[in-house]
Structure formats: C-alpha cells, structure tokens
N, C-alpha and C positions, 0 to 999 in steps of 0.2 A: 492711292491715298497716303501709303506709307512712303514709297519711295520722293517722292519729294520732300517729304519731312526728313527723312532720311539725311539727303541731301544736305537738307538745310542746316539738319542738326550739325554735321559734318564742316561743313563751312563756318559754321557757328564757333564750333570747337576748335579749328584750325585758327580761327581772327582769335581767340579767347590767347591759345596757347603762341600765337603768332606776338603778342605782347609781350609775353615770359621768354620768345625766342630772341625777339632782337633787344629788349634789354641785358640778356644773357651775353650778347656778344660787349656788352660795355665791359665784361666781367667783372662789373656790382654785385655780389650778393646781397648787399644791402638794400641797391635796386629793387632785387626781385623779392626780398621780402618784404618790402614795405608793398608790395604790388599785390603780392599774394595775402598778405592781409588782408587786403577789400575783398579777396573771394567771396566770403559768407556773408558780408553785408549787401554785395550786390546783390547776391542770389535769393538773400532777406527779400529782398527790394524787386525780384522778380516773382515772387513768392507771391506780390499783389497782382501780376498778372494772373496766376493760377487762382486767385479768388474769381476775379470777371470772367477770363476768357475761360478755363475749364469750367466753374460752373453754368454760366450762361450757354458755353460751347456744347454742349452734351443737353443743359433743357430743348436749347434750341435743333437738335438733332431727332430728341425723343418728339416734340409739337409737329416735330414736321412727316415725323412717323406717324402720328394721330391724324394727320391733316389739319394742324391748326396751325395757319401760315399767319396768320392776323396778328396769335399774341407771340408769333415768335418773332415780330417785325421787332414787338413791345420789348423785349427779353434782349432786342442786340443792342437798342439804344441804349438798354438801362443798366448794360455789362461797360459799354464805350463809356459813360459818365460815372460809375463805379471806378473805376479803374483809374479815370483821370485826378476826381478829389481825393481816392486813399494815397494814391502817389505823391501829391502835392503836399500830405501831411507829411510822409514819409521825409521825402524832401529838405523839407523846412526845419523838420527836427533833426536828420545829419546835420544841417548846415547849424542850428544854433548849439548841439552838444557835441562837438567832431572830435575835437582834443579827446576830453574822459571816453568817448567811444572808443577812440583808436587806440587808447592807454589800456582799455580792459582788453582789448582783442590781442595784447601784448607789444605793441610799438613800444621801440625802446628810442635810446634818444639818437643809434646812427640808422633810424627807419623810418620815424615819425611825420618828418618833412616829406617824405617821398609817399608815403600812406594818405597824408593829406592833400595832396596837388595831386592823386593820382581820384578819391572818394570826391573832391567838388568836382569835379569834370564830367565823373558817369552817373555819380548818384544823385548829386546836388542839384546840378543844371541837365545832366542828362536823364535823370529820374522817368518824366513824364514820359518822353519819345522813347525810351526802351521799354519800358510798361507797355504803353500804350500798343509799339509794333506789335507784340507778343501778342497782346489779346484780340487784336484785330487780324491776328494769323490765326489760331483759333478759330475767332469765327467765324473768318472762311473755310477751314478747312469741318468746318460743322455741317456746309451747304454744299459743301463735295469740290470745293473747289482750294485742292492741295496744290495744284501745280501754280499756282497763285503764289497761296501762302509761301509758298517753299521758295519762290523767286523774291518775294520783299524778304526775307529773310537772309537768304543766298547773298543777295544784292547789297546788303547792310555788312554784311563780314567779308565778302571781295575788297569792298571798299576802302574797310576798315586795315585791311592786309596789305594796298596799295600804298594808303596814306601814311600807317607808323612809321616807317624809316622816313618818311620825307619831312613830319614835323620833328621827328629824334633829331638826324644825322643833316638834315640839311636846314631847315627853318629856325629852329632853336638852338641858342649857344649850347654849348658843351655843360653837362652837369643839369640841366633841364630834362635829361629823356624820358624821365618817368610824366613829366607835363606833356612833354610830347604825343606821348602815348595818349595819354588822358583827351586832349584835345581830338586826337584821331579818332578816336572811339565816340566820343562827341559826335562828330560832326556826320561821322556814318550811322548812328546808329537815328539821329534826326533824319537823315536820307531818308532811310529804309520807313520810318515812319510816313513821310509827306507820300512816298510813293503807294502804301498801303491805304492812307485816307483819300490817294485820288481813285484809287480801287474801287472800292466799295462806294464811293459817289459812282462813278464808270458803273458800278452793279446794282443800283439800285431799285432798276427796272427791272431786274432780272432774277435777285433771289430778296431774302428777308432780310438782307443788312440794312440797318440804318443806324445814323447819327443823331439825329433829335427823339425828344421825348412827345412830339407834339400831338401823337396818337394815345399819350397819355401813360402809366405806368402799366408794368404787368400785375396781373393777376395778384391778390395776396401771397398764393399757394406756390404759385412759380416764384413769386422775389425770395419764398422762403425757401425754393428748391435750389437758387443759386447759389444760397448762402449755403443750404446742407451740401453741395457736391464741392463748391468753392472755398467754404472755409477748411471741411477737413487736407483737400489738396491745399491750401496756402501753410497751414498747421505741419505737413508732411515735409514741407520747403523748408519750413520756418526751421523744423528740428535739425532735418536735415544740416542745415546750414550751422545751427548750435552746435553740431555733431563735430563741424568745420575747425568752429572758433574753440573748441574745448580742444580741438588736438594742433589748431596752432598754438594755444596755451600753454599746453602741455609741454610742446615740441621746444619752445623757444626759450623753457626751462633748461634745453642743452645748450642752446646755443644759435647762432643767427646762422650758422653753417647748416643747421639743421634742421633750421624753421625753411629755409633756400631750399632743401634738398625737398623737403614733404611738401611744400609749396610745388615746386615742377610737378610733382606723382601724383598729387591732387587732379590735376589738368589732362596729365597725360594721361590718366585713367578712366578720364569720359570717353577716349576715344571710341570705345564699344560703350559703354551708359547713352550714351547719344544716339548712337543707333536704334538702342534698343529703345529709348525714349520715342524713337522715330516712328518706329517696328506700331506703338500702344499709341502715340497718336494719329496716326493713320487706322488701328483699329477703332476707338475707341464711338466716331461718329457711327460705324457701323454697327457696334455692338448697340448702342445706345439707339439705332432705328430700328433693327431689327426688334428688338425687345419691345419696342412701342407696338411696331405693328405686327405682333405675335409669331415671328416667322423665329422660329426656334432650332430649326433644321441651319437655318445662312447663319445665325448668331452662332451657335457654336462648332463652327466650321471655321468661320473667322478667327475665334478664339482660337481653337486646336494651330491651326497656323501660324498663328504671329508666336505663340508661345513655342512651337518645333523651331521657327527661325531664330527666333530670340539666344533660344540656347543655343543655336550653331555657331551662333557669331560670338557669344560668349565664349565658348571652347575655344575657338578660334584665335581669340583675342591675348587667351590665357598661353597657348601655347607662342606667341609672336614674343610677347611680355617675356617671357622665359628664355625666351633664346639670345633675343633683343635688346633687352633694359638696358645694357650698359651702352650702347650706341645711342639709344634714346636720350638717356640724358644727358648724353655728352652734346647732343644737339643744340639744348638752349643753355648750356655752362658748360665753361672749358675747368673751371678750378676743380682741382683733382679729390678734395676731400665729398667736395658738393656731389659731384658722378658718382662717387666711393656708397656714400651711404643713401643718395637717389636710386642708384642700382638696387641697393638692399629691399628698401622701399619698396621699388613697383614690381618685384621678384613676389611677396609677400601681399601686397594688396592685391595685386592682378584674382589672386586664388577665387578672390570674394564676386567676381563679376559674374561669374551665371547665377549667383544667389543672389545679387543684388539686381539683378534682369528679374527674375521669377517675383521677387518682392513687389519691385514698384509696379511689373505686368498686372499682378493679383489686384493693387490698388484702382487702379487704369480698371480694370473691368468692371468693381462696382462701382467706378463713378459713372460707367455707362450707364450701366442699370440704374443709376439714380439712387446708390444706396449708399449716400455719406456716411452715416452712423456706422455701416462696415469698415469704410476705406480709413473714416477716423479714427478707427479703433484699432487697425493694423498698421496704422502709421506712428501712431503713440505708443504702441506697443513696441514696435522698429526698434524707433528713434530712444523715446523716453527712459524704457524699461530693461532694452537688451544694449543698443549700440554707446551711447554717454556712460551708463553705469561699466561700463565693461571699457573703458577708457580709461579708469582709473582706477578697477579693480586690476587692470594688466601695465600699467604704467608703476601704481604698488610695488608688484611683485617681481618683474621682469624690466621696470626703466621702458627708455626711448624704446626698447623695439617692441616689450611692449604695446605701445602703442597703436602699433603699424598693423600689429596680428591682430588688436579687437573687432575688426571687420568680419571678417570670417570667421570668428566667432562669435559673434553678436547674428549673423547672418543666417548662421544655421539653425538656428531658434527660430529666428524670425521664417523663414521660409515654412519649417515644421509649423507654425502657428498657421502659417498665408494657407495652406494648403488643405489644414483643418474646416478652416470658415469657409474658403471657395467650396470646396469639393460637399461640405454641407447646405450652402446654399444650393447649390446645384441640383441637389435630387428635391428639392423642394420645387427649381423650376418645371426637370423634369415629369414629376407628378401633377403639373398643373395649378400648383396651390399659390404660386406667388408670379403666374405671369399673367398680364396685363398689356 
C-alpha cells in the first residue's frame, strides 16, 4: 500500500521542483519568487481533495471492514461530486479576486505578472482536474488499489517534467517561461485526471467506486462522517498553507532574493515529507479497515511499523540536507546571494523533518480511526496555536532567521501534545472501551 504511494509522492515532488529548477535556468529570481507565491494557494486548492478524498476514502475503508459495500458505493459517488462542486467555487473565486489575493500574498511589481500567469493555469483552469485526480487516487487506495493510484499520480508528474522545457524554451517566446510552466502543469494534470476516470470506469465491476449518485446519497451519519474526517484534513492543510503564506509575507519584507531562497527551500524540504505522506496514506486504509473489523493486533502492527519507517526517513534526510544543502540549492539557481541564503535556510528547516512527520502521522492515524475531532484539535493546535504565532514572535526578536527557526521550535511543542493525545486514546483502545 505504501510503496506505490511513496513513489508517486516523490515524482509529484520532483515535478513541483522541476518548475523551480527550469525557471532557475533563466537566472531570474523574480520568476522563481512569483511561482513560489502561488504554492500556498495551490495547496489550499489541494486541501479540497482532503475534504472529499481523505474523508470519503477513510469511510469507505471502514465500511468495507464492516461489510457494507452498498453504502461504500454511495460514499464514493458523493465524494467525487463534492470535490467537483467545491473546487469549481474555489477556482471561480480565484479568477474574480486574483489581483488582491496575490498582493496579499506579497507579490510586488516585479513578481505580480508571473504569479498571475501561473495561478490562472494551475488554479483557475487546472483546479478541478488537479483536485479530482487526488480524490480519485485516495478512493482507489481506500479499496486496496494503491498501485493504480500511484501510477496515475506518477504519470501526471512525469508528463509535467517532460512538457516543462518544451513549453518554456521551445513553444513559448522568451519572457513567457512562467506561462509555459503553467500550461505544461495544466495539461499534465488533465491527462492524469482522464487516466483516473477511465480506471474507475473499468474497475466498477470489481470495486465499490462509482461516479453517479444514481443509488442515492449515503446515510446521514455517513455524510456527516465524510465531513467529520474531511473537514479537519482540509483545515489542517489550510492552516499549513496559511503558515506558508505568512512565511512568504514576512520574508518578502527582507527582499525578493530572500523570498526566492525560502521558496526553493520550502519545495526542497518536502522530499522526506512526501515520503512520510506516502507512508501515512498507505497506512490509513489499513488502520481504518482493521479498526472497523476489530483486529487490534494487526492495526497496532501497521501503526508501529509505519512510525518507525517514517522516523528513519526523517533522520536520513536531516543528514543529507546538512551535508549537501549548498549543492542542492545551487541546482535550482546560480545567483550567489540566493544560494547563500537558501543553504542557511535549508540547514535550519531540515531539523524539523522528523518532528513534522510525527505530527501529521498522528493526524492520519486518527483519520483512520474516524476520529475527526481529535485530528482537528491537533491540526489547529499545531498551526494556529504553535506554528503561526511562533513565526511572528521569532521574526520580531530575531528577524529573517527567526522565521526559519520557527518550524523546529513549534513542532517540538506539537509532538509533545500529539504523543499525549495518541497514547491517551490508545489506552482506551487497549482496554476495549472505544473499539467497535
């Protein structure tokens, strides 16, 4: 379950970094900064996939564990319809209010045009296919089809990597490299979405996945369950992106070079985090199924193995970034000042990697249990109480480098709280009080 997801997550990361890598070949820090500004908005758009995909996928796994396949079919169709409707509203909103949103994010006269070109392609036009692809991938994983889910996401990423230089340096004139990157991303996401639609249509005879609500809506308690788990997932992603927005906004006060440097770091640091997300996405359906069927022993084995694996990945990534930080940043841009700042930023930010994994690992575990209220509590505490306030506090006292150190500081507090909440709940499971 985890390996295909990890591979697809790594390819997604590579294609996200490919945009920055190819733009870095222009040696134009304003282009890099303009695209970096859109990352939080793009991730907010993806949070809608968490609402329908995580909420619906976790419920489908639990329904299968309970032997209720008919209800799982209804949940599948409802989740897909929900994803389309919510993303359409978001994309139209971005189109109507693009200029004030980009200025709020910190776009300057040097970066506004580039940010607008990229956001029009990947959010206004590409929002629905991007979100729908991620929702359908989550639903496929919920029924054990992790390889097909991983292949579809990976295919879109590989296509993007191929199309980026074609549109940037061959088909589009000089000066329109950002628009070329946006068009390449749009096309690749549409192709991935088409693959998932065809895959689910082919799999309808053998799985509970459906597109049409012809059999009616799920039961009220199951609609509520989709939102109970999905909304905390979306809010956590939303707060995560607000954290990125605050980082960009505060860092823009130190100049476009600093903004470009932190933009590169925020993408590069996601290598181990995407591996961790892959582990968690592979783990969650198994936790949900075994929680619902009552197999505590197998469920705890899955949780323990996933946690150990993620921590090993986190520790190795810290070592890699500390040693090769300068070389990694130089891959993306040659400007000496951007490389210098990016190297410093990466060596500091990477220290939080194992802590960040433990934080979202706990959230995914509670989503598998169907305990959205606990995942919501941890998400709000992590971002709204610890991370975001820490950015302002450390920026006030320590300036630019205080912004970078905020992640480590806040996640120490988050991990301590997450461990307390998880082990308190685990004791109840062991005692049998909440197992059903």
